[in-house]
C-alpha positions in Angstrom: -83.0 228.0 -174.3 -86.0 226.7 -176.8 -87.9 223.9 -176.6 -86.4 222.3 -179.4 -83.0 223.0 -177.9 -84.2 221.0 -174.7 -85.5 218.0 -176.7 -82.1 218.1 -178.4 -80.3 217.8 -175.4 -82.9 215.5 -173.8 -82.3 212.9 -176.4 -78.3 213.1 -176.3 -78.1 212.9 -172.8 -78.1 215.1 -169.8 -75.7 213.9 -167.2 -77.7 211.8 -165.1 -77.6 212.0 -161.3 -75.6 209.5 -159.6 -78.0 206.3 -158.5 -75.6 205.0 -156.4 -75.4 208.3 -154.2 -78.9 208.2 -154.1 -79.5 204.5 -153.1 -77.0 204.9 -150.2 -79.1 208.3 -149.0 -82.2 205.8 -148.8 -80.0 203.4 -147.3 -79.2 205.3 -144.4 -82.9 205.7 -143.8 -83.7 202.0 -144.0 -84.9 202.3 -147.6 -84.0 199.6 -150.4 -84.3 201.8 -153.5 -83.4 198.6 -155.6 -86.3 196.6 -153.9 -88.3 199.8 -154.7 -87.4 199.9 -158.0 -88.2 196.3 -158.5 -91.6 196.7 -157.2 -92.7 199.5 -158.9 -91.8 198.2 -162.0 -93.6 194.5 -161.3 -96.8 196.4 -160.2 -99.3 195.7 -163.3 -101.0 198.9 -164.6 -103.9 198.5 -166.8 -104.1 201.2 -169.2 -107.6 202.4 -171.0 -108.1 202.0 -174.7 -110.5 204.7 -174.9 -107.7 207.5 -174.5 -107.1 206.6 -178.6 -110.0 207.7 -180.0 -112.0 210.0 -177.4 -114.3 207.4 -176.0 -115.8 207.1 -179.8 -115.6 202.9 -179.9 -115.8 200.7 -182.9 -119.2 199.2 -183.2 -121.2 198.9 -186.4 -124.7 200.7 -185.8 -127.9 200.9 -187.3 -129.2 203.6 -185.0 -127.3 206.9 -184.4 -127.0 207.8 -180.9 -125.5 210.7 -178.7 -122.6 210.5 -176.4 -124.7 209.2 -173.8 -123.0 211.5 -171.0 -119.6 210.8 -172.1 -118.1 213.7 -173.6 -114.1 214.3 -174.5 -113.3 217.8 -175.5 -111.4 218.9 -178.0 -110.2 218.1 -181.7 -106.6 217.5 -181.6 -105.4 215.8 -184.8 -104.8 212.0 -185.3 -107.4 210.2 -183.5 -107.3 206.7 -183.8 -110.1 205.3 -186.1 -109.9 201.6 -186.1 -108.7 198.9 -183.9 -105.6 198.4 -185.9 -104.6 202.7 -185.1 -105.2 202.0 -181.6 -102.9 199.0 -181.2 -100.2 200.9 -183.4 -100.7 204.0 -181.2 -100.2 202.0 -177.9 -97.5 199.7 -179.2 -95.6 203.2 -179.4 -96.8 204.5 -176.2 -96.0 201.3 -174.2 -92.2 202.0 -175.4 -92.4 205.1 -173.3 -94.1 203.8 -170.4 -91.5 201.6 -167.8 -93.1 198.8 -166.2 -95.6 196.1 -166.1 -98.8 196.8 -168.5 -102.2 195.3 -169.4 -104.8 196.9 -171.6 -108.1 197.8 -170.6 -111.1 197.2 -173.3 -114.6 198.5 -173.5 -117.3 196.6 -174.9 -118.0 198.7 -178.0 -114.6 198.2 -179.4 -116.0 194.9 -180.6 -114.6 194.5 -184.2 -117.4 192.6 -186.1 -115.9 193.1 -189.7 -118.8 195.7 -190.2 -121.9 193.5 -189.1 -124.1 195.2 -186.6 -123.9 192.8 -183.5 -126.0 194.8 -180.8 -124.2 194.7 -177.3 -126.4 191.8 -175.8 -125.2 189.5 -178.5 -121.5 190.3 -178.3 -119.5 187.0 -177.9 -115.6 186.5 -177.4 -114.9 186.1 -181.0 -115.6 189.8 -181.6 -112.6 190.6 -179.7 -110.2 187.9 -180.9 -107.8 190.7 -182.6 -107.5 192.5 -179.2 -107.0 188.7 -177.6 -104.3 187.9 -179.8 -102.2 191.1 -179.7 -102.1 191.2 -176.0 -101.1 187.6 -175.9 -98.4 188.4 -178.5 -97.0 191.5 -176.6 -97.3 189.6 -173.1 -100.0 191.8 -171.3 -103.0 191.0 -169.5 -106.6 192.3 -170.9 -109.0 193.8 -168.8 -113.0 194.2 -169.7 -116.0 196.3 -169.2 -119.6 196.7 -170.5 -120.2 199.9 -171.8 -123.7 201.0 -170.6 -123.6 204.3 -172.1 -123.5 205.9 -176.1 -126.7 203.7 -176.8 -130.6 203.9 -177.6 -131.5 201.8 -175.1 -130.1 204.1 -172.2 -133.5 205.4 -171.8 -134.2 208.7 -169.9 -130.6 207.9 -168.6 -131.2 204.8 -167.1 -129.9 201.0 -167.7 -129.7 198.4 -165.3 -132.1 200.3 -162.9 -134.6 201.5 -165.4 -138.6 200.7 -164.6 -138.9 199.5 -168.1 -138.5 196.2 -168.1 -136.9 195.8 -171.7 -134.6 198.3 -171.2 -133.4 196.6 -167.8 -133.4 193.2 -169.8 -131.5 194.4 -172.7 -128.5 195.6 -170.1 -128.4 192.6 -167.9 -128.0 190.5 -171.2 -125.3 192.8 -172.2 -123.5 192.5 -168.8 -123.9 188.8 -168.6 -122.4 188.8 -172.5 -119.6 190.9 -171.0 -118.8 188.7 -168.2 -118.6 185.5 -170.4 -116.1 187.8 -172.8 -114.1 188.6 -169.9 -113.8 184.8 -168.7 -112.9 183.8 -172.4 -110.1 186.5 -172.2 -108.9 185.0 -168.9 -108.6 181.8 -170.2 -106.1 182.9 -172.2 -104.5 185.5 -170.5 -104.9 184.8 -167.3 -107.6 186.5 -164.7 -108.7 189.8 -165.3 -111.5 192.6 -164.3 -115.0 192.9 -165.5 -116.0 196.5 -164.3 -119.5 197.7 -164.2 -120.2 201.3 -164.8 -123.6 202.8 -165.6 -124.6 206.4 -166.0 -128.0 205.8 -164.4 -129.5 208.9 -162.7 -131.7 211.8 -162.3 -131.1 215.5 -163.4 -133.8 217.3 -160.8 -135.9 216.8 -157.3 -135.8 213.3 -157.6 -139.2 211.7 -156.0 -138.1 208.1 -155.9 -134.6 207.2 -154.8 -135.1 203.6 -153.3 -137.0 202.0 -156.3 -134.2 202.4 -158.9 -131.4 201.3 -156.2 -133.6 198.1 -155.7 -133.7 197.5 -159.4 -130.0 198.0 -159.4 -129.7 195.2 -156.7 -131.9 192.9 -158.6 -130.4 193.2 -161.7 -126.8 192.9 -160.5 -127.5 189.9 -158.7 -128.8 188.3 -161.7 -125.6 189.7 -163.6 -123.1 188.2 -161.2 -125.2 184.7 -160.7 -123.2 182.8 -162.9 -119.9 181.5 -161.4 -116.7 182.8 -163.3 -113.7 182.1 -161.4 -111.2 183.8 -163.3 -113.0 187.0 -163.9 -112.7 189.5 -160.9 -116.1 191.6 -161.0 -115.9 195.3 -160.0 -118.9 197.7 -159.5 -117.6 201.5 -160.1 -119.5 204.4 -158.3 -119.7 208.3 -159.1 -121.0 211.2 -157.8 -123.1 212.7 -160.5 -123.0 213.1 -164.5 -124.1 215.8 -166.7 -127.7 215.5 -166.9 -127.9 213.2 -163.6 -126.7 216.2 -161.3 -129.3 215.5 -158.6 -129.3 211.7 -158.1 -127.0 208.9 -158.9 -128.1 205.3 -158.3 -124.7 203.8 -158.3 -123.4 205.9 -155.4 -120.3 205.2 -153.7 -122.1 204.2 -150.4 -124.3 201.9 -152.7 -121.6 200.2 -154.4 -119.6 199.8 -151.1 -122.6 197.9 -149.4 -123.3 195.5 -152.4 -119.6 194.8 -152.9 -119.1 194.1 -148.8 -122.2 191.9 -149.1 -121.8 190.1 -152.4 -118.3 189.4 -152.3 -117.1 191.6 -155.3 -114.8 194.1 -155.7 -115.0 197.8 -155.5 -113.9 200.4 -157.8 -112.9 203.8 -157.1 -112.3 206.5 -159.7 -110.3 209.5 -158.2 -112.6 211.6 -160.5 -116.1 210.6 -159.3 -116.2 212.0 -155.9 -116.7 215.3 -154.5 -114.1 217.7 -156.1 -112.4 218.4 -152.3 -112.9 214.9 -151.5 -109.8 212.3 -152.0 -109.9 208.8 -152.1 -106.5 208.3 -150.1 -108.4 207.7 -146.9 -111.1 205.2 -148.2 -108.3 202.7 -148.8 -107.8 201.4 -145.5 -111.6 202.2 -144.7 -112.8 199.8 -147.5 -110.2 197.2 -147.6 -111.1 195.4 -144.2 -114.7 194.9 -145.8 -114.6 194.5 -149.5 -111.2 193.1 -151.2 -109.7 193.7 -153.9 -110.4 196.7 -154.7 -109.9 198.6 -158.2 -108.4 202.1 -158.3 -108.9 204.3 -161.6 -106.5 206.8 -161.4 -107.6 210.0 -162.8 -107.8 213.7 -162.2 -110.9 215.7 -161.3 -111.0 219.3 -162.3 -114.2 220.9 -161.2 -117.0 219.0 -162.4 -115.0 216.9 -165.2 -113.6 213.7 -163.9 -111.2 212.5 -166.1 -108.0 214.9 -166.5 -104.8 213.1 -167.2 -103.4 211.9 -164.2 -100.5 213.9 -162.8 -98.0 213.3 -160.3 -99.7 215.5 -157.8 -100.6 215.5 -154.0 -103.9 213.7 -154.8 -102.1 210.7 -156.8 -99.3 210.2 -154.6 -101.5 210.5 -151.3 -103.4 207.4 -152.8 -100.0 205.4 -153.7 -98.7 206.2 -150.0 -101.8 204.7 -148.8 -101.9 201.8 -150.8 -98.3 200.8 -149.9 -98.8 201.7 -146.2 -101.9 199.6 -145.7 -99.9 196.4 -145.8 -102.6 195.2 -148.4 -100.7 196.3 -151.5 -101.4 192.7 -153.2 -105.2 193.6 -152.9 -105.3 196.6 -154.9 -105.8 196.6 -158.7 -104.0 199.4 -160.6 -105.9 200.9 -163.7 -106.3 204.5 -165.5 -109.1 206.1 -166.6 -108.8 209.6 -168.6 -109.3 210.9 -172.0 -108.2 214.0 -173.4 -109.0 215.2 -176.9 -107.1 218.5 -176.6 -103.7 217.3 -176.5 -101.6 214.7 -178.6 -103.5 211.3 -177.3 -100.3 209.2 -177.1 -98.6 212.1 -175.1 -101.8 212.0 -172.6 -101.3 208.2 -172.1 -97.3 208.7 -171.5 -98.0 211.5 -169.0 -100.6 209.6 -167.2 -98.7 206.1 -167.1 -95.4 207.6 -166.1 -97.1 209.5 -163.6 -98.7 206.7 -161.9 -95.6 204.6 -162.1 -93.7 207.6 -160.3 -96.1 207.8 -157.6 -95.7 204.2 -157.0 -92.0 204.5 -156.8 -92.3 207.5 -154.6 -94.5 205.9 -152.1 -92.2 202.6 -152.2 -89.6 204.8 -151.2 -91.1 206.3 -148.0 -88.8 206.0 -144.9 -92.7 204.6 -143.6 -91.2 202.4 -140.6 -89.1 205.4 -139.0 -92.5 207.7 -139.5 -94.8 204.8 -137.5 -91.9 204.2 -134.8 -92.1 207.8 -134.0 -96.1 207.9 -134.0 -96.2 205.1 -131.8 -93.7 206.8 -129.7 -95.6 209.8 -129.1 -93.1 211.8 -130.8 -95.2 213.9 -133.4 -92.7 216.6 -133.9 -90.3 213.5 -135.6 -93.4 212.1 -137.6 -93.6 215.6 -139.4 -90.0 216.0 -139.7 -89.8 212.9 -141.7 -92.6 213.7 -143.9 -90.8 217.1 -144.7 -87.7 214.9 -145.0 -88.9 213.3 -148.2 -89.3 216.5 -150.4 -85.0 216.8 -149.9 -84.3 213.2 -151.0 -82.6 212.4 -154.3 -86.1 210.8 -155.5 -85.1 212.0 -159.4 -82.1 209.9 -159.5 -83.9 206.9 -158.5 -87.2 207.4 -161.2 -84.1 207.8 -163.7 -82.8 204.1 -162.9 -86.4 203.1 -162.9 -86.8 204.3 -166.3 -83.4 202.7 -167.6 -84.0 199.1 -166.2 -87.6 199.5 -167.7 -86.4 200.4 -171.3 -88.1 203.6 -171.0 -86.7 207.0 -172.0 -85.7 209.3 -169.2 -86.3 213.2 -168.7 -88.3 214.6 -171.9 -86.8 212.4 -174.0 -90.1 210.5 -174.8 -91.5 213.8 -175.8 -89.5 214.1 -178.9 -90.4 210.4 -180.1 -94.3 211.5 -179.6 -93.3 214.5 -181.9 -91.7 212.1 -184.4 -94.6 209.6 -184.4 -97.0 212.5 -185.0 -94.9 214.0 -187.8 -95.0 210.5 -189.5 -98.2 208.7 -188.4 -100.9 210.6 -186.9 -100.8 213.8 -189.6 -101.7 211.4 -192.1 -104.9 210.6 -190.4 
């Protein structure tokens, strides 16, 4: 069978497995599959806008700048070139992704009608089209200051810079971003304002304390205004290109900051050492900093932002989130970008993978495993962990897709290819 034959078969329907049989099998283990589907569908997933255009942004600018440490590799045809194209592309992708969605916007996607408006002068009206669109679609909207790809990123530093002018610019930009997030929240409901900065040094850093002291002072000023509908979050990273030796905003720094300042911590799956997972950090962080924002991506060696997949790392994160008993204190978002494949397909694969991993976690016979653990029955606990691979998960996932008005199997791929022929190929 060729790929074309397979896609034709998927569109015609391929005889779904029996959901009733799957429901009964999970019920034998004390798991309510209907409840798991409902919970997985209802969990809001905030989808990042920057997959659509390779993190290029929309701002009008007098002065050219390089990528500032943000690089999307590849040149697949059909990149979105305007806010209208991003919105159209995501509307299509959203029909292929089951469950409750939000949208996640960076500040340099402001639409200013061609007028140059620098980032420290951005206002809510520069995002009115995005707000109106999300309102029409019934989606919440999250926001991020854009502290990269700008001439005022000097020597790879922003909020931690020793230069007062540089630091002032970025403080003002982050304050403006929080006020934009507050205006969004007043219209669409509470949302996050997530601060990530690229600050660091390339080699043999002599002063590690100074930049961190300046960053604390800058963040305190940024967060001074009480904006009750804004969920402020700070996001760490291990390193970036050109700042391999020292990252000011490390995990430990932001964990301490969030725990002492009452803001939320963002943990991105790709922002740690390649062998380091974030699953265990969930139960370690939540007693001290809540809520937490999870950025779901896939690190491959040094690159942190590959499309999320239904792999061991993602399943482990969702497992720990559900098992923790503090699921409602976790905010779910994605952060990846791939310019080497169809960008709508990247969105669809990544978001469906996250929803699938959430369902996988919610179907775990966790109560039985806990019972075995506290009874000292380690072999039964291991046997239950192995049993998950034998359960009819696929039938429950297909039922979730059906209830979420999204295609099952690979039927979505045929829709992507049709959209590419009819829309993307003309760009």
